[in-house]
Structure formats: structure tokens, C-alpha cells
C-alpha positions in Angstrom: 37.3 -10.4 109.3 36.9 -7.1 111.1 33.5 -5.2 111.2 32.5 -3.2 109.4 34.1 -4.6 106.2 34.0 -3.4 102.6 31.2 -5.7 101.4 29.0 -4.8 104.4 29.3 -1.1 103.6 28.6 -1.6 99.9 25.6 -3.8 100.6 24.2 -1.3 103.1 24.6 1.7 100.6 22.9 -0.3 97.9 19.9 -1.1 100.1 19.8 2.4 101.6 20.7 4.9 98.9 19.4 7.8 101.0 22.0 7.1 103.8 24.8 9.1 102.3 26.6 10.6 105.3 29.2 8.9 107.4 26.9 9.4 110.4 24.0 7.7 108.5 26.1 4.7 107.6 27.4 4.3 111.1 23.9 4.5 112.6 22.5 2.1 110.0 25.3 -0.5 110.7 25.2 0.1 114.4 28.9 1.0 114.4 30.1 2.2 117.8 33.4 3.1 119.6 36.6 1.8 117.9 34.5 0.5 114.9 34.0 4.1 113.7 37.8 4.3 112.9 37.5 1.1 110.9 34.5 2.5 109.1 36.4 5.6 108.2 39.3 3.5 106.8 36.9 1.4 104.8 35.2 4.4 103.3 38.5 6.0 102.3 39.7 2.8 100.8 36.6 2.4 98.7 36.9 6.0 97.6 40.5 5.5 96.5 39.4 2.5 94.4 36.7 4.4 92.7 33.9 2.3 94.2 32.6 5.3 96.2 32.5 9.0 95.3 32.7 11.7 97.9 29.6 14.0 97.5 30.5 16.2 100.4 32.9 16.6 103.3 31.4 13.7 105.2 29.1 12.1 102.6 29.5 9.3 100.0 27.6 7.6 97.2 28.3 4.5 95.1 30.2 5.5 92.0 27.9 3.5 89.7 24.7 4.6 91.4 23.6 8.2 92.0 22.0 9.4 95.3 18.2 9.8 95.4 18.7 13.5 95.8 21.8 15.5 94.7 23.4 18.3 92.9 23.4 17.7 89.1 25.3 19.5 86.4 23.8 19.3 82.9 26.7 18.8 80.5 25.4 18.1 77.0 22.5 17.8 74.7 22.1 14.7 72.6 21.2 14.8 68.9 17.8 13.5 69.9 17.3 16.5 72.2 17.8 14.9 75.6 19.6 17.0 78.1 22.2 14.9 79.9 23.8 15.6 83.3 25.8 13.9 86.1 26.0 14.3 89.9 28.4 16.8 91.3 30.8 15.7 94.1 33.8 17.1 95.9 36.0 15.7 93.2 33.9 16.7 90.2 31.3 14.8 88.3 30.5 11.2 89.1 28.1 8.4 88.5 26.0 7.4 85.5 24.6 9.9 83.1 21.2 11.3 84.0 18.5 12.4 81.6 16.6 15.5 82.5 13.1 14.4 83.2 11.3 17.7 84.0 10.5 19.5 87.2 10.0 17.6 90.4 6.5 17.7 92.0 5.1 21.2 92.0 8.4 22.9 91.4 8.1 26.0 89.2 11.8 26.1 88.3 12.7 27.1 84.8 14.0 24.4 82.6 17.8 23.9 82.8 20.1 24.2 79.9 23.6 23.0 79.1 26.0 24.1 81.8 23.3 24.6 84.5 23.4 23.1 87.9 20.3 22.1 89.9 19.3 20.3 93.0 17.4 17.2 91.7 15.5 14.1 92.7 17.0 11.1 90.9 15.2 8.0 90.0 15.9 4.9 88.0 13.6 3.5 85.3 12.9 -0.1 84.3 14.8 0.4 81.1 18.0 1.1 83.0 18.0 4.9 82.4 18.4 7.4 85.3 16.2 10.5 85.3 16.9 13.8 87.1 13.9 15.9 88.2 14.7 19.5 89.1 13.7 20.7 92.5 15.6 24.0 92.4 17.7 25.5 89.6 20.7 26.8 91.5 22.9 28.1 88.7 21.4 29.4 85.5 24.5 29.8 83.5 24.8 31.5 80.1 24.9 28.7 77.5 28.4 28.3 76.3 27.4 27.6 72.7 26.1 30.0 70.1 24.2 29.7 66.9 25.4 32.2 64.3 26.9 33.3 61.0 30.5 32.4 60.1 32.4 35.1 58.2 35.8 34.4 56.9 38.7 36.7 58.0 42.4 36.9 56.9 43.4 34.8 59.8 40.5 32.4 60.1 36.9 33.6 60.8 34.4 35.0 63.2 31.0 33.7 64.4 28.4 36.5 64.8 25.5 35.3 67.0 22.0 35.0 65.5 20.3 36.0 68.7 19.7 39.7 69.6 20.2 38.7 73.2 23.6 37.2 72.7 26.5 39.7 72.8 29.4 37.2 72.5 31.3 36.6 69.3 33.9 33.8 68.7 37.1 34.1 66.7 37.7 30.9 64.8 41.2 29.7 64.0 41.7 27.9 60.7 42.1 24.5 62.4 38.8 24.9 64.2 36.4 25.9 61.4 35.5 22.2 60.6 35.0 23.0 57.0 32.7 26.0 57.5 32.7 28.5 54.6 31.9 32.2 54.4 28.2 32.7 55.0 27.6 29.4 56.7 25.2 29.1 59.6 27.0 27.2 62.4 26.9 26.1 66.0 30.1 27.1 67.9 31.4 26.5 71.4 34.2 28.2 73.3 37.7 26.8 73.0 39.5 26.1 76.2 42.2 28.8 76.6 43.7 28.4 80.0 44.1 31.8 81.5 41.4 34.4 80.9 41.7 36.0 77.5 40.8 39.6 76.7 38.8 40.5 73.6 36.6 38.1 71.7 36.9 34.5 72.8 38.3 31.8 70.7 35.7 29.2 69.5 35.4 25.9 67.8 32.7 25.2 65.2 30.9 22.0 66.1 28.3 21.9 63.4 27.4 23.5 60.1 23.6 23.7 59.8 23.1 25.5 56.5 24.0 28.7 54.6 22.6 32.2 55.0 21.3 31.9 51.4 19.3 28.8 52.2 15.6 29.3 51.7 15.0 27.7 55.1 17.7 29.5 57.0 15.4 31.3 59.4 13.8 28.1 60.5 17.1 26.3 60.8 18.5 29.0 63.1 15.3 28.9 65.3 15.4 25.1 65.5 19.0 24.9 66.6 18.9 28.0 68.9 15.9 26.6 70.8 17.0 22.9 70.8 14.0 21.6 68.9 14.5 17.9 68.2 14.3 17.3 64.4 15.7 13.8 63.5 13.9 10.8 64.8 16.0 7.9 66.2 16.1 4.8 63.9 14.1 2.7 66.5 11.3 5.3 66.3 11.1 5.3 62.5 11.2 1.5 62.4 8.4 1.3 64.9 6.3 3.9 63.0 6.7 1.9 59.8 5.7 -1.5 61.3 3.3 -0.6 64.2 -0.2 -2.0 63.8 -3.2 -0.6 65.7 -4.4 -2.4 68.8 -7.0 -5.1 68.1 -10.0 -3.9 70.2 -13.7 -3.9 69.9 -14.9 -0.8 68.0 -18.2 0.9 67.1 -18.8 1.0 63.4 -19.1 4.7 62.2 -18.2 4.0 58.6 -21.7 4.8 57.4 -21.7 8.1 59.2 -20.6 10.9 56.7 -17.9 12.4 59.0 -15.8 15.0 57.1 -12.6 16.9 57.8 -12.4 20.7 57.5 -8.8 22.0 57.7 -6.4 24.5 56.1 -6.0 23.9 52.4 -2.4 22.8 52.9 -2.8 20.6 55.9 -1.0 17.3 55.8 -2.4 15.7 58.8 -6.1 15.4 59.7 -6.8 14.5 63.3 -10.5 15.6 63.6 -13.7 15.0 61.7 -17.2 16.2 62.4 -20.9 15.3 61.6 -24.2 16.7 62.7 -27.9 15.8 62.3 -31.1 17.5 63.5 -33.3 15.9 66.1 -36.8 16.7 66.9 -35.7 18.7 70.0 -32.2 19.6 69.2 -29.0 18.4 67.5 -26.7 15.4 67.5 -23.0 16.1 66.8 -20.2 13.6 66.5 -16.6 14.7 66.8 -14.2 11.9 65.8 -10.5 12.1 66.6 -7.6 10.0 65.2 -6.9 7.1 67.6 -3.2 7.7 68.0 -3.1 5.8 71.2 -3.8 2.6 69.2 -0.4 3.1 67.5 1.7 4.9 70.1 1.6 2.7 73.2 3.0 3.5 76.6 6.7 2.8 77.0 7.3 2.3 73.3 10.1 4.1 71.4 7.4 6.2 69.7 5.9 7.1 73.1 9.2 8.2 74.7 10.0 10.4 71.6 6.5 11.9 71.6 6.7 12.7 75.3 10.1 14.2 74.9 9.0 16.5 72.0 5.7 17.3 73.7 4.2 18.8 70.6 4.7 19.6 67.0 6.4 22.9 66.1 5.0 25.0 63.3 7.3 27.3 61.3 6.2 29.5 58.4 7.8 27.2 55.9 7.6 23.7 57.5 6.6 21.6 60.5 8.8 19.7 63.0 6.3 17.0 63.9 5.8 15.2 67.3 5.3 11.9 65.4 7.1 10.6 62.3 5.5 11.2 58.9 4.5 7.5 58.6 2.0 8.1 61.5 1.2 11.9 61.5 0.4 12.2 57.8 -0.4 8.6 56.9 -1.6 5.8 59.3 -3.2 8.1 61.9 -4.4 10.8 59.6 -8.2 10.7 58.9 -7.7 10.6 55.1 -10.6 10.8 52.8 -12.1 7.4 51.8 -9.7 5.4 54.0 -10.6 3.2 57.0 -9.3 4.7 60.2 -9.5 3.9 64.0 -10.8 6.8 66.0 -12.0 7.9 69.4 -15.3 9.7 69.1 -17.7 11.7 71.3 -21.4 11.9 70.5 -22.8 15.2 71.8 -26.6 15.9 72.2 -27.6 19.6 72.3 -31.0 21.2 72.9 -32.3 23.8 70.5 -30.9 26.5 72.8 -27.4 25.0 72.3 -26.9 23.7 75.8 -25.5 20.2 76.0 -27.8 17.6 77.3 -25.6 14.6 77.3 -22.5 13.0 75.7 -20.9 9.6 75.3 -17.5 8.4 74.1 -17.0 5.6 71.5 -13.9 3.8 70.4 -14.8 3.4 66.7 -13.8 2.9 63.1 -14.6 5.6 60.5 -14.1 6.5 56.9 -13.9 10.2 56.1 -16.6 11.1 53.5 -14.8 14.3 52.3 -11.7 16.4 52.9 -12.6 20.1 52.7 -10.6 23.3 53.2 -12.2 26.0 55.3 -12.7 28.2 52.3 -14.5 25.5 50.3 -16.9 24.7 53.1 -17.6 28.4 53.7 -18.2 29.2 50.0 -20.8 26.4 49.8 -22.7 27.7 52.8 -22.5 31.3 51.3 -24.2 30.1 48.1 -21.2 29.2 45.9 -21.0 25.4 46.2 -18.5 23.6 44.1 -16.9 20.1 43.9 -17.2 17.9 47.0 -18.7 20.8 49.1 -21.6 21.1 46.6 -22.2 17.3 46.7 -22.6 17.3 50.5 -24.1 20.7 51.0 -27.6 19.6 52.0 -26.7 16.3 53.7 -23.7 17.3 55.7 -22.7 21.0 55.7 -26.1 22.6 56.4 -26.8 20.3 59.4 -23.3 21.2 60.7 -24.1 24.9 60.4 -27.5 24.4 61.9 -26.0 22.7 65.0 -23.3 25.4 65.2 -26.0 28.2 65.2 -27.6 26.6 68.2 -24.4 26.0 70.1 -23.4 29.6 69.3 -26.3 30.8 71.4 -25.0 29.0 74.5 -21.5 30.2 73.7 -22.6 33.8 73.5 -24.3 33.5 76.9 -21.1 31.9 78.3 -19.3 35.0 77.1 -15.7 33.7 76.5 -13.1 36.5 76.2 -13.6 38.2 72.9 -10.0 39.0 71.8 -10.1 38.1 68.1 -6.7 39.3 67.2 -5.5 39.2 63.5 -3.2 36.3 62.5 -0.8 36.7 59.7 0.7 34.2 57.3 3.9 34.3 55.3 3.5 33.0 51.7 6.3 31.3 49.8 6.8 30.3 46.2 8.0 26.9 45.0 11.7 28.0 45.4 11.1 29.1 49.0 11.1 32.8 48.3 8.7 35.0 50.3 6.0 36.3 48.0 3.9 38.2 50.6 2.3 38.5 54.0 -1.4 38.1 54.3 -3.8 38.4 57.2 -5.7 35.2 57.6 -9.4 35.7 57.1 -11.5 34.5 60.1 -14.4 32.6 58.6 -17.5 31.2 60.2 -16.1 27.8 59.2 -13.1 28.3 61.5 -15.4 29.3 64.4 -17.6 26.2 63.8 -14.7 23.7 64.0 -13.2 25.6 66.9 -16.5 25.5 68.9 -17.1 21.8 68.3 -13.6 21.0 69.4 -14.1 23.1 72.6 -17.3 21.1 73.3 -15.4 17.8 72.8 -12.6 18.9 75.1 -15.1 19.9 77.8 -16.8 16.5 77.5 -13.4 14.7 77.9 -12.7 16.6 81.1 -16.2 16.1 82.5 -16.1 12.3 81.8 -12.8 11.8 83.4 -13.8 13.7 86.5 -17.1 11.7 86.7 -15.2 8.4 86.4 -12.6 9.7 89.0 -9.8 9.2 86.5 -6.5 11.2 86.5 -6.7 14.2 84.2 -4.3 16.6 82.5 -6.3 19.8 82.3 -5.6 22.7 80.0 -5.8 25.6 82.5 -5.9 29.4 82.1 -5.9 30.9 85.5 -7.8 34.0 86.5 -5.7 37.2 86.1 -3.7 37.9 89.3 -4.6 40.8 91.6 -1.3 42.5 90.7 -2.1 42.4 87.0 -5.7 43.6 87.5 -4.4 46.5 89.7 -1.9 47.4 87.0 -4.7 47.2 84.4 -7.0 49.5 86.5 -4.1 52.0 86.9 -3.7 52.0 83.2 -7.3 52.7 82.5 -7.2 55.5 85.1 -4.6 57.2 82.9 -7.3 57.3 80.2 -9.9 58.7 82.6 -11.6 55.3 82.6 -12.6 53.2 85.6 -12.2 49.5 86.5 -13.5 48.1 89.7 -10.9 46.2 91.6 -11.5 43.9 94.5 -14.0 41.8 92.6 -13.3 38.5 90.9 -12.4 39.2 87.3 -15.0 38.0 84.8 -14.8 37.7 81.0 -18.1 39.5 80.4 -16.6 42.6 82.1 -13.6 42.6 79.7 -16.0 42.0 76.7 -18.2 44.9 77.7 -15.2 47.2 77.9 -13.8 45.9 74.5 -17.2 46.5 72.9 -17.4 50.1 74.3 -14.0 51.1 72.9 -14.3 49.3 69.6 -13.5 51.7 66.8 -12.3 54.4 69.2 -8.9 56.1 69.7 -8.0 53.7 72.5 -9.1 50.4 71.0 -5.6 49.2 70.1 -3.9 50.0 73.4 -6.8 48.6 75.5 -6.8 45.4 73.5 -3.1 45.1 74.2 -3.5 45.7 77.9 -6.3 43.2 78.2 -4.1 40.6 76.6 -1.2 41.5 78.9 -3.4 41.2 82.0 -4.1 37.5 81.2 -2.3 34.5 82.8 -0.5 32.1 80.5 -2.4 28.9 79.6 -0.6 25.7 80.7 -1.1 22.0 81.4 -1.8 20.9 84.9 -3.0 17.9 86.9 -4.9 20.5 89.1 -8.1 22.0 87.7 -7.8 25.8 87.8 -10.5 26.3 85.1 -10.1 28.1 81.8 -10.7 31.8 82.3 -10.4 32.8 78.7 -13.0 30.3 77.6 -15.0 30.9 80.8 -15.2 27.1 81.5 -15.0 25.3 84.8 -13.1 22.3 83.4 -11.2 21.9 80.1 -8.8 19.3 78.6 -7.1 18.9 75.3 -8.5 15.9 73.5 -8.8 16.8 69.8 -5.2 16.9 68.5 -3.3 13.8 69.6 -1.2 13.8 66.3 0.5 17.1 67.4 0.1 17.3 71.2 1.2 14.8 73.8 -1.4 16.1 76.3 -4.2 14.9 74.0 -2.6 11.5 73.7 -2.6 11.2 77.5 -6.2 12.2 77.7 -7.1 9.6 75.1 -5.4 6.9 77.2 -7.2 8.0 80.3 -10.6 7.8 78.5 -9.7 4.3 77.2 -8.9 3.1 80.7 -11.9 4.8 82.2 -14.3 3.2 79.7 -12.6 -0.2 79.5 -12.0 0.3 75.8 -8.9 -1.8 75.6 -5.6 -2.7 77.3 -3.7 0.3 75.8 -4.9 3.0 78.1 -3.3 4.9 80.9 -1.3 2.8 83.3 -1.1 3.5 87.1 2.6 4.3 86.6 1.8 7.0 84.1 -1.1 8.3 86.1 1.3 8.9 89.0 3.5 11.0 86.7 0.8 13.4 85.4 2.1 16.3 87.3 5.6 15.8 85.9 4.2 15.2 82.4 2.1 18.4 82.6 5.1 20.5 83.7 7.2 19.0 80.9 4.8 19.6 78.0 4.1 23.1 79.2 7.8 23.7 78.9 8.0 22.2 75.4 5.1 24.3 74.3 6.8 27.5 75.4 10.0 26.3 73.7 8.1 25.8 70.4 6.3 29.2 70.7 9.7 30.9 71.1 11.2 29.1 68.1 8.2 29.9 66.0 8.4 33.6 66.9 12.2 33.6 66.2 11.7 32.2 62.7 8.8 34.5 61.9 10.8 37.6 62.9 13.7 36.6 60.7 11.4 35.8 57.7 9.7 39.2 58.1 13.1 40.9 58.2 14.2 39.1 55.0 11.0 40.2 53.4 11.6 43.8 54.4 15.3 43.9 53.6 14.7 45.7 50.3 12.3 48.3 51.8 14.9 50.3 53.8 13.9 53.9 53.6 10.2 53.1 53.0 7.5 54.6 55.2 4.9 52.5 57.0 1.9 52.9 59.3 2.3 51.0 62.5 1.0 50.5 66.1 3.0 50.9 69.2 3.0 47.4 70.9 5.6 48.0 73.6 6.9 50.9 75.7 10.2 50.7 77.6 12.6 53.3 79.1 14.9 52.5 76.1 12.3 53.1 73.4 9.2 52.0 71.6 8.3 48.7 69.8 6.1 49.2 66.8 4.3 46.6 64.7 4.1 47.5 61.1 0.7 47.4 59.4 0.3 44.7 56.8 3.3 42.5 57.7 2.9 42.7 61.5 6.8 42.8 61.8 8.1 44.3 65.0 10.7 47.1 65.0 12.3 49.4 67.5 12.4 53.2 67.8 15.2 54.3 70.3 13.9 56.9 72.7 17.0 59.0 72.0 15.8 59.4 68.4 12.3 60.8 69.2 13.3 64.5 69.5 15.6 66.8 71.4 13.2 67.0 74.3 13.6 65.2 77.6 11.6 62.0 77.5 10.2 60.3 80.6 8.9 56.7 80.8 5.4 56.5 82.4 5.1 52.9 83.4 1.5 53.1 84.7 0.3 54.6 81.5 2.5 52.4 79.3 3.8 55.6 77.6 6.7 58.0 77.2 6.1 61.7 77.4 8.1 64.9 76.8 8.6 66.6 80.1 8.2 70.1 78.7 5.2 69.8 76.4 3.7 66.7 78.0 3.0 65.2 74.6 2.9 61.4 74.6 3.6 58.2 72.7 1.4 55.5 74.2 0.8 51.8 73.9 -1.6 51.0 71.0 -1.1 54.4 69.3 -1.2 54.4 65.5 2.0 56.1 64.2 3.9 56.7 61.0 7.5 55.3 60.9 10.4 54.9 58.4 12.5 51.7 58.2 16.1 52.6 58.8 18.0 49.3 59.1 17.3 45.6 58.8 19.4 42.7 60.2 17.9 39.5 58.8 20.3 37.3 60.8 18.8 38.6 64.1 15.4 39.4 62.7 15.8 43.1 63.8 14.3 46.3 62.4 15.5 49.8 63.4 12.8 52.4 62.9 12.5 56.2 62.8 9.4 57.9 64.3 7.7 60.3 61.8 4.5 61.0 63.7 4.1 63.8 66.2 3.3 62.8 69.8 -0.2 63.3 71.1 -1.5 65.3 74.1 -1.9 63.2 77.2 -5.4 62.7 78.7 -6.1 65.6 81.0 -6.1 63.5 84.2 -2.7 62.1 83.3 -1.2 65.6 82.7 -2.2 66.7 86.2 -0.8 63.5 87.7 2.5 63.9 85.9 2.8 67.5 87.1 2.3 66.4 90.6 4.9 63.7 90.3 7.4 66.1 88.9 6.8 68.6 91.8 7.2 65.8 94.4 10.2 64.1 92.9 12.0 67.0 91.3 11.7 65.3 88.0 11.1 61.8 86.8 13.6 59.4 85.3 13.9 60.2 81.6 16.2 60.7 78.6 17.1 63.6 76.4 16.9 62.8 72.7 18.6 64.4 69.8 22.2 65.6 69.6 22.1 67.9 72.7 22.0 65.2 75.3 24.1 62.3 76.4 25.0 59.5 74.0 22.1 57.5 72.6 21.1 54.6 74.6 18.7 51.7 73.9 19.6 51.4 70.2 19.9 47.7 69.4 23.1 46.4 67.9 22.9 46.2 64.2 25.8 44.3 62.7 26.5 45.0 59.1 28.2 41.6 58.9 24.9 39.8 59.2 25.1 39.3 55.5 28.0 38.5 53.2 29.0 41.6 51.1 27.0 42.1 47.9 24.3 39.6 48.9 21.0 40.2 47.1 17.6 39.8 48.8 17.3 36.3 47.3 20.6 35.2 48.8 20.0 36.7 52.2 17.6 33.9 53.1 
């Protein structure tokens, strides 16, 4: 038998997957001279038989085994939400299917989508699955599918996209509508057409997800458009029904009257609190549901929870991270029922500074389930029901401990941006009954502060025990953002020292000085925009907003995978049981942190999408009405305005402001009329009229009724100088005397079936 032979080559590639080129193989097998010709023939023969795939001009890989690093094309999304891809070779896709596993290392690449290509590191898992970890996203293609509304036409139908960013429409032939009816919400993909077609592309409906009149239509669109996994695999449901908590030694806290304080409609309760006064301070216990006792590493539940990353909260429902059997039942700290928990005992001095803490793996029984409003009413002198029964023994000590801890918090001076939060209210049929601003009670602040203290204790303990940690980090504002913020303040004749490290107390001082003044809204918006985005990281960058050196998420393991990982790390660090954080998972913390940061952003986008649509539905019958609003965004195309009361965002095209020539002033976050110098600025209170509503896209078109305001004196002079130097700034003439209107969003009248009432629009 000649050398090299087929089996020698296959064995070598199996043992040396990184050796993919012909030169690597020849060097590894010590092939020289005439043997190189034999090697070439063997490789070509194996390629013809399909045992090898050509990955490049002179490189090969085993057809049933991907290379350790390669180009991957992501081709489809499973019903469970996994993004699937395959390696790309000279002859197309090859090798086993790969599941997207997140970014590789410290890669900051955006998450890929269906149709994208990326350079990936590829690794096998013990369960036989292959994972692709993105190093660099090479091609960010426009997703080929759209979520939209199907409208019947004489020759089939048309799918109008639900996203304002999506411009494509699909024409649907009768044979491709898959049972879709007029007004159905659908998922559609392009139909292969051979040569390029002009005009709207042909499409195929792949799924009917509901009807535009469904009460939950806004959430359904957001879920499918953002690829939020909804249905749990059967193996996960079965495991949730049968899983029993780990049998480990626990501290007995059943005689401690721990209570839960949550929103009145909360279905899961993952934190409970208790406090008692000491002779020199306070003892506080924060007990958290021991989810790690049920969701063990490597289980079907664990894989699904990691994939989802977190629960997603829509105005009308929740898509949970864990099945109902755990999230609302077995793990939830239900009143009067025995539950495993992971607790931290915190000792504070009378000045509110923490003296010590210790973690316990325990068993508890909630003494009461209270809503925030019930607890607050009892403290305010209107006790009733359970709150009245435990006022002296439980609630007053909690408020006493909080009063002490608040002193230390005030000295710490976390960023004081207490922005209003709105809630959409529904009736039993799913109809919107109103929009209310959530009242910020002292009870909310109490629970929030005790959770922060517990989270800090978790991070401190894991550092002290030299354990791997996933931190919740909020980086210091960048130099560029601070410079832009300082430039903005200068347009208002206000100063901000740059070159110094940003500090929360400086922001708080500024916010206090402008509170109640003309510039309060716009400065609050700019402070918010100057901040970095909070993410998860294995590297401790501190938490700027809370003004804390170290911070982890420990208190919500029912709805956040980060907290579950922290629980496991604490269990391992304390020797609380065998179900802690394994070395294998500890080595993956960077990957996990990147992934759950991505899923969190995905959920936030879906929640915003659904809220925008519900607000549009609510306002659909108010076309022509006038509202007060605040300018929340300024672009060359126009102004974004948040309506008072509902908080809904609408758009005023710059071309509709007046017949003057309008110029965008990026530094001042404003537009101004070049002749008069009058200005519309970020944060300005204005009067507007609602012109059009498109519930499908969640869009509102507005008309400006307020007159622009004079610019600050310093800014007027700067604009005059700029005009002299440049011969005029970039701008746009409004009214009918200028060029065609630009910047007006596309409002499609077909967003709703003809004759649809407000109730049916949902």
C-alpha cells in the first residue's frame, strides 16, 4: 500500500483538526518528494466521495466534522429560538449543523441573524452538539423574512411589514398564502424567483401568528419580530414538573417572619425581607428563591434558561425564562409554603453602613404576601388586613432599617435620575382602559435598596473567596460623551469641567440646580444619554450609576440567568452542596456574560416595540386631538415628541414646522430657523396635534402647534459665526415653498382592514 493512503490522511485530520491546508497535512505526515503527488490524489479522491470538503483553494476538512475555526453561514432559526448555521466551503455549505453559542472571547461583534456570515470558533460539546462562537461578523445581511399584516387582493395578497425600519413588501400568490386570511398577522419569506424581479418581491407565508384584531396582537408581533422564544420543549416541561430540589443541609429560617413585597399582580415571588433592631444597629435578612436547587447545570431546564437569558415583560403578559411550574409554583416564595432559599444576613450600624454579612442556604416560609401599596398604606397610618397584623412586628422594623441604610445611600450619592414609568391598563377582554404613571412609593425604594445591598454582598463574597464572578457593570461615561455633554451645556450658557473623572455627585448637583427650571427636561435627557449601557461582564468595571465599586445580580434568579450563575458560584464558594458552579461553567463566564447581555437587549427592544403599538392602538381614536408633549429627540429629519400622560412617542417632520429654512444644530440638540434664530430644543415642552396613527407599526405623525423659542444668547452668536464661516449651515426649508418634504415616516393606510373599529384594530 502506497504512502500516504486514505486512512492515514483521515486519521491525521481527525487527530489534528487545526491542520486544514494541504501544506499542513504534508508537513504533519512528513510527506516529501513524489509522495506529495500521491497526497494530492488521495485528497481529491476523498473530496469526490464526500468524505472531505474543500474549505478553500488548498484547504480541506472532514465532511462530518467542522474545522476549529471557519466561516459560518447562519441559515435558520428553530422553534425553540436556536440560531443554526453551517460551515462555508468552496462548494457551498458543509458539515454538521452548528448552534450559535454567543461571541467568542472578548469579541464585541453584534449578534448574527438568519442569513448572516461570521468567522467563528467551533467547538463540540459532550452532548454531541457543535457550537459556533462569533469572532467577527463579516456580513450583516438584511433578514430575508418579515413579520407583517396580510391583506387580500384580487390576485392573492400582500404582506405589509410591521416594522417601521422595514421597507420591503411581499406579494403573495394564492398557492403561497398557507391559509392566511385578510387581516392575519404572518411571517413571510421571499420566494425563489430565478432572475431578478422588479417591483415588490414574491413571498411565501410560513406562519400565521394571529389576527390584527387579537387583543394580544402587539405582543405577538414583537415576540416574532425579535425572535423571543415562547414555547418550551417537551423535555423542559417534563423536567419542570418532576424536578425535586437538591437534598442539602439547610439553615432553618421558618420561624423568621420573612415577607414578600411585590406589585399587586405579581405571579412569581423570588425575594423576601426581614429586619430587626439591634442595640447598635440593624439586622436585615434578604432571602432569595433557591432556583439552583431545581435548575441544575447541564439539565434541559438549564440549557433553555441560558438560551433565553431572562424573562421578557410585555404590557399584557410575560414570556418567562423558566416554565410556569417553577417560576410561579415550586420556586416562588408563596405565602405559608415551605421553600428552599439562599439568604444573606446583613448587619448595619445605626449610620446605615454595613458592618458584616454572611450567606446561608436555608429553608423559609413566607409570613405574608403584600403589595407595595398595602405595605405603604400601613406605614402611612392606614393599616388593613395582613399589613395591619404585622405592622409592629415586621413592617416598622423594616422601615427603621431602611431609614438607617438610606443615610449611607445618600452619602454614596447614586445617580438621581428618577424618571417616570408608565403602565398600560387592560380590562378582562384585553382592551386598553388607560395609561397611568406608576407612583414611586417609599416601599419601592426600600425593597430596591435592600436588593442592592444583597447584590453588593454577593459580589464582595465571591471576590473574597477568589471565585469566578459575573458582574453587573455600568461603565463610567466615555470622554467623547462627556465632551458632547459639556458642549451641550455650553449652548445653554452653563459650564461643565472636562478632563476630570466623571462623578455621580456632580451630575446630581447639576440636576438639583435645574430642577423646576426651563431646562430641567432637556438636561435630564442629556444626562441619561451621556451614560454607558449596563451589561454583564466577567471583568469588574464597577457600577457608575449606583456609585459602587463592585456589583452582581443575585436577587432575581427566577427571571435572570445571571443571578442563577451567581447563586451557583456562592454555593460552590461556601461548600453548600454539589449543585454549584462547575469548573467548566466557570471557564465560560465571559461567553455567558456576552450572551445574556445580548438577550437582555433583545428583550428590551421587544418590550419597547409592543408598548409603542399598544400606545398607538390606544390613541387611534384621538386623531385630530391636541396634546402637550416634550421633545425627546432632534434629528435633521425632524423632532420626536413624547406625549404627556401616555408617554407615546410621535414624529414631527422638519418640513412641516414652517416655511422658514430650518438648520440642525447637533451640539445644542436643536433645530433653528436661520432667519429668526428661533429654536426647538431637546426637552422643550410643546403643544402638538395628532395627525395620523399606524397601529401596525406603532407610529404617530404629529403637527407642531407651539411657536419656537429664542435661542440662548451665547448660542445665537455662535450660530451667526458659523453661518459667516461656512456660508450657511445644512438645513431644510419647510412649507410649500421649498423642496419636497423629507423625513416624514411612511404611514400605510393598509395597516388596518377597511372599516375596522378601535376594538378590532388590536
